[in-house]
N, C-alpha and C positions, 0 to 999 in steps of 0.2 A: 763549373757548376754553381759556387758560391756566387759569382757575379751574375749568373743568369737568376738565381732565386732573389738577389737583391734587386735587380731590375723588375722582377714581377711585383715585389713588394713595394717598390716606388710607384710602379703604375697603379696598384690597387689603392694606395693613399691618395693619389692623384684623383682617381676615380671617385674616391669618398668625398674629397674637398670640392669637387665640381657641384654647382648648384643643380638642383633637379631640373631645373628648365632647360639646361643645356643638354641634357641627355635625350637621345631620340631612338625610338625602336623602329626598324625596318619592318612594317607590317604588310608591305606589299601594295600599298596605295600611293598615288602620287600625293605629295605634300608641299607645301610652301613655307617659307621662312615667315615665321611669326614673332611679333615683338610687340612691346608696349614702352613707356617712357616711365622713369622713376622720378622721385622728388627733385632731383638734382638735373633732370632733363636728359639723363644718360639712356641710350638704348639699351632695353632689358630684353634679352632673348626669352621665349616662352613655349610651351608645348604648342601644337598646331591646334587652332581652334576649328578650323574646317579642313577638309581634304576634298580632292577632286572626285566627284562620284562618276560623272560621264561628261563627254563633250558631244553636243548636237550639231551636225551640219547637213548639208543637202543630201550627201550620200545616206547617212544613217536615218533621214526621213523620207528616203526614197524618191526625192522630188525630181532626181535626174531621170527615174524610169516613169514617173507619175505624168509629168509634162515635158521633160526636157530641160526645165529651166531651174537653174540653181539660185540659191539666195544671193542677192547682189546689192551691197551697200545698204543694208538694214539700218534703221535709226532708232528704234526703241522696241521695249518688251512692255507687256502687261500681263498679270496673273488674275484669273478669277476662278475660284475653286482648284479643280484639277486641270485646267486649261491655260495654256500658255499661249499668248498672242504675239506674233512677230510682225512688226511693221517692215515689210520687204520693200523699201523704198525704190530701189533700183528697178524693180519689176512691177512697181504700181500695184501692189497686192498686200492682203493680209493673210499670214498663214496661222490657222490654228493648229496647236499642237496639244495632244491629250497624254496625260501621265495616268496609267493606270495601276500604279503601285510597284510596276516593275520595269516598265519601257516607256520611252516617249515616242509617240507615232503621230503621223500627220491625220488630224481629224478631217480638215478640208482646207481649201486655197480659195479665199474671197477675194476676188477680182472684179466682180460686177454688182450692182445694185439693182433690185427689181422695182418697177413702178414709179421711174424717173427718167427724163430724157438724158440728163447727164449720169450716165450709169456706170462710169468708169473712174478710177482713181488717176490722179497726176500728181506723182511724188508725195505719197501719203508719209507723213512724219511722225505721227503718234496715234495711239489707239487706246481707247477706255471701254471697258465693259461692265455694266451695272449687274446686280445680283439678279434681275429679270431676263439677263441675257440680251439688253439692248446695247447695240454696239455705236460708239461715237468714234468717227475717224478725223483727224486734223488733215484734210485733204489740201495740201498746202498750194500747190501750184493751180488748183481749180479755185482757190480763194474762198473756201468754205470749211465749215465743220459739218460734216454730214453724219445724220443720225439713221440706223436702220434697226429693224427687230431681229430676232434670233434666226428668222427664216430669210433674212436679207431683203425684206420689203422696206422701201424707202418711207420714213416717217416725216422727216423735216430737215431742215439745214439752218446754220447760223451763218450769216455773212457780214460784210463789212457794215460796221454800224454808220447810219446817216447822221449821227450826232455830231454837232459843231466841234466838240472836244476832239474827235478823232480827225487826222489830217486826211481830207479827202484825196490829196495828190498822191497819197502812198497806196501801194498794193496792200491787199488783205492777205497776210500770209501767216496763218496759224502753225505753231512748230510744235507746242506742247499743250495738253489739255488734262483738266480733271473735273469730275463731277460729283456734287455732293448729294446726299440721300433724298433732297427735294428736287432733283433734276436741274439744279443751278449749273451753268456751265463756267469754268474759269480757263483761260486759256492765255499762252505767252506767244505774242505776235511779234514776229521780226520787224525791227525798226520801232517799235513802240517802247518806250522806256517809261512810262507812266505806271507800271505795274501790271498786274493781271488783269485782262479784259473779262468783265463780268456780263453774263446773260442769265436772265430768268429762264425758268423752264419753257415758256412760251415763245421764247426766242426775242425779248426785250432786251436791249442793251441798257445796262444800269450803272455803267461807269467803270472805274478802276479801283483796284485794292492793292496795298502793300508796295506802293511805288518804291523802288531803289533809292538809296541816298547818294549824293554826289561824292565821288572819291577823287580828292586831290589833295596834294601834299602842301604843307606850309611854304616850302621854298618855291614850289611852282607858282603858288599863289602870289608870294612876294614879286617873283621875276615878272609875271604877267602884269601885275598892277603898278610896278614902280619903274620896271626898266624896258617895257615894250611900248612902241608907239600904238596909237589906236589902230592904224592899218595893220601893223604885224599882230595885234589881238585878234583882228577881224579874220585873219587867215589861218589862225590856229583853231584847234577844237575847242568847243565852248564847254564850260563846265556844266555838264547835263547829267542827268540819272543814267545809269547803264541799264542794260536788259538783263532779266535773269536768264540762266542757263536751263533750268529744268525745275519741275515741280511734282510734288505727290501729296496725296490727300490720306490721312491716317483715319484709324477708324472713328475718332471722335468728332471728325470733320474739321481739323486743323489742317492748314496747307503748309507743307514744308517746300522751301524753295532755296535752289542753289545759285550761287553768284560766283563768276569766274574773272570779272574785271574789277580790280582793286590794287592798291599799292601793297606790296609785300610787307613794308615796314609797319603797316596798319594791322597786320594780322594778330600779334601777340596782345596789342593794346585793346583788342575786340573792337576796332573802329571798321575793319573790313567786314565781318559777319558773313562769311562765305556759305553758312547755313542759317536759315532763319525759319522760324514756326509762326506763321500768321494767324491770327483771329479772324472773326468775321469784320473787324474794323481795320484790317490791315497791320495791326500792331505787331511787332516781333516779341513772342512771349517763350522763345527758347530758353530753358532752363541751364545754367552755366556754373556749377559748383566744383569744378577741377581748377588747378592753378592756372590752366590756359584754357581758352575757349576751344570749341572744337573746330580745328583748322587743319587736320591732317598732320603731316609731318612737322616737326618743330625744327628741324634743319633740312635745308634743301640744296646743299652742295654735296655731290657725291662723286668723289674720285675725280672731279676736274671734267666729267664728261656730261652729266645731268645737272642742269641747275634751273631753279624756280620752284615756288611753292606749290603745294597741292592744288589742283583745280578739279572741283567736284563737279563731274558730268551728269551726275544724276544720284538720286537718293531713294531709298525705300525705308518703310516703318513697319516693324513687326508688330503682332498683337500685344507683346508685352513692353510696348514703348521704346524697345531699342531700336535705333536707327543705323542704318549702313549707308555709306557715301562711297561712290567709286572715284577714284583720282585718275584722271586721264593722263597726268603728266608721268606718272611711274607705274600706272596700272595696278594699284594697290585699293584694298577695301579697308575701310576704317569704320569699326563698330562702336557706338557710344550708347550708355545707357540713359535713362529719362533724366539724370541729372547733369548730362554732358561729359561724363567720365569716359575716357577711352577704355574700351574692353580688351581690344586687340587690333592689330593690323597685321595684313599679309597681303603678298602679291607682288609681281614684278612685270616688266616688260619683256616680250619674247614671243616665240612662236611654238613652245612646248606646253602640254597640259598645266593648267593653272596660271600661265602667263598670257599676256595681252598685248597685241600689236596696237589696238586702239579700242579701249573699253568706252561705250557710249551709253549703256543702259545697264540697271541693276533692278532685279525684282527678287521677291522671295516668295516660297510656296511651303508654308509651315516655317520650318527653322531653315530649310535649304535655300541657298543663295544662288541666283541665276544672273549671269553676266553675259551681255551681248558683246561680241567684237565686231566693229563694223569692217575692219580691213581683213580678217580672216574669215568673215562671213559665218561665224560659228557662235554657239551658245555654250557656255561652261556651266555645269551645275556642282555647286559645292555642298556638301553635307557635314554637319557638325560632328566633331569627334567626342569622345567620353569628356574631355576638358571642357570644350564649348558647351555641351548640354548641361553639365555640371553648373557652368556659370548661369546659363539661362534658368535653371530650375531653382538655383539659390535665389536669384533677383526676384523670381515669379512667387517663391514662397513668403519672401518679405512682403510682397504687395498684397498677398492675401491675408497678411497678419499672422502667418505661422512662423513665429519669430525662432522657436526652437529648431525647427526644421530648416529655416533658412541659415541659422549658425552652424547646424551641423554639415549642411551642404557647402558653405564657405570653408569649413575646416578640410572637406573633401578636397576642394580646390587647391587648398595649401599643400595638400600631400602631393598634388600634381605639378605645383609651381609655388615653391617656397618664397619667390621673391615677387609676389603678386600683391601690391598694395591695396588693390580693390577688395580682395579676401578679408585683409584686416579691416578695412573699412565696414564691410559687409558684416562681419562678425561684430564689430562695435555697434553698429546701428541696431543689429537684433538683440543684443544683450541690453542696450540702452533702453529699449522698449520694454525690457523684463525688468527694469529699475536695479539693473546691477551697474550703478554708475561708475564705481572704481574700476571694475573690469573693463568696462567701456572705454574710460580713459587710457587704458594700457594699450588697447588695440587702436584707438586712434593715434596714439603716440607712434606707434610702429608703422602706421599708415602717414605719417606726418600731416595729418589732418588737423589742423588748427582750430578751424571752424566748428567742427564736432567736437572736439577736444575741450573747447570753451564752453560748449553747450553741456556736455557731460559734467564738467567741473562745477558749473552753476547750480546744477541738479543735485550733485553730490554735497555741495556746500550747504545748499538748503536742507537737504535731509540731516546732515551732521548737526547743523544748528538746532532743528527740531528734536532730535535725540538727545541733545546736551544742553538743553536750555535751562534747567536746573542748575546745573553746574556753572553755566555761563552767568546766571543770576547770583548765584553765591559769590562767584569770583569777583563780579562787579560790586557786589554788596561790600564784600571785604576791601576792594580797592577804594570804594568810596567812604565807607564807615569808620575803618581803621585809622585813617589819617584824621578824620573828625575827631575820634576819639583819642587819639594821641594829641592832637592838638588842645582839646578840652583838659586833658589831664596836665599838659604843660602850663597851661594857663592857669589852673587851679594851683598847682604847685607855685607858680610864680606869684600868685595873691597870697598864698601863705608865708612865703619869704619876705614878700614886703610887709605883711602884717607883723612879722616877728621883728623885723628890723625897725619898724616904727614903735613897737613897745620897748625896744632897747634904747631907742633916743629918748623916749620920755623917762 
């Protein structure tokens, strides 16, 4: 009996010593292993930021009874309002799914266009819908971007540019597209590595933006430059820019692009840039204020079976500037805030709920994340947990200037995950805005945030100097005047001694 009590006591002590992030509650929902990285790059388990809400497939949508054709080899997703559009590439159609607040149902299957001779799709690979309901489809094998209104009436199409800068020997194969508020179309075209092909709203081709940079290692360059013959160099691949993998336009009109062709050794030095945010000049303006740039996993050797860095197949940007990229290497989702700080990562490969065989597209509807699995022909909807929602609310409160509320919310996050550096940083940023410099320094120290600690320390030093300027002046005066006074006294004393001596000699 004593041994049993002793065992219970030991178990209780162990439970108390475990970090809160390691404790999980079985609430009846499918969950996924969620983690972040600490200052020393070690994996830190955390509570689940998201849980699986539902999995949508051909059966749940009723497609097998509607027309007998199930989803096959889908390529991409797009969300507009409460409608989800699926590019069902294998069946040459677009499926519009409506969310009524409770269930996802098939609104319509778009397989034909009205008012044009070429009225069907041929391997459509992407879709974009603007706020007026205008539908843009990257109709890949028809070599066009076709545009139709909400009633599926043909409006116009964008075709191969007749410009000399576009290689006319190549087929025009648009694979991804975005449209800005002015109706300008930006698309990624297979075999075009000059960046995004840009069209004005009237269909005029106006060039390229955001050309990718050349990715080549120094060793490869030296080998080709000094140790290969001219004939050998001609037979190898040239040093040319690579194509982007995917694109997304955020509410401010900036275009996020993902890149999957790079040297893995360039990732941590930020030479690879697998995620970029392009302005209208094509310059990368993505903010990166974490120890490492947003590259996904920091280590990519797992048990000897899966090797390779994260390769982002797609990206989506929430209204709060938090962006989420899906990694096709391991089927994981990585969320970053507007400063490029990793919020959470979760997901895996597999055929169970919350896992993916081949994740190819990610979208969001509010805070919900929606992921398309090309091989499983299914769509997984993730909804945020209390932990995930609190992170979002804390970040948004800070953006709105509600610093007291932001700090309180970050403290709630710490109650759920005591090992979360971003919470310390969030509280530090909030109290720094309230001019509590010394307190901010303490939180930044806990977060190992040297840059913000230095900023807080400079402000703290400035205020301290202003508050103690009289004491500082007095100390300086004493330091400067006392030696002068002592020197004067010493001089006068010496003059007296000399004078007395001179009188004695007389």
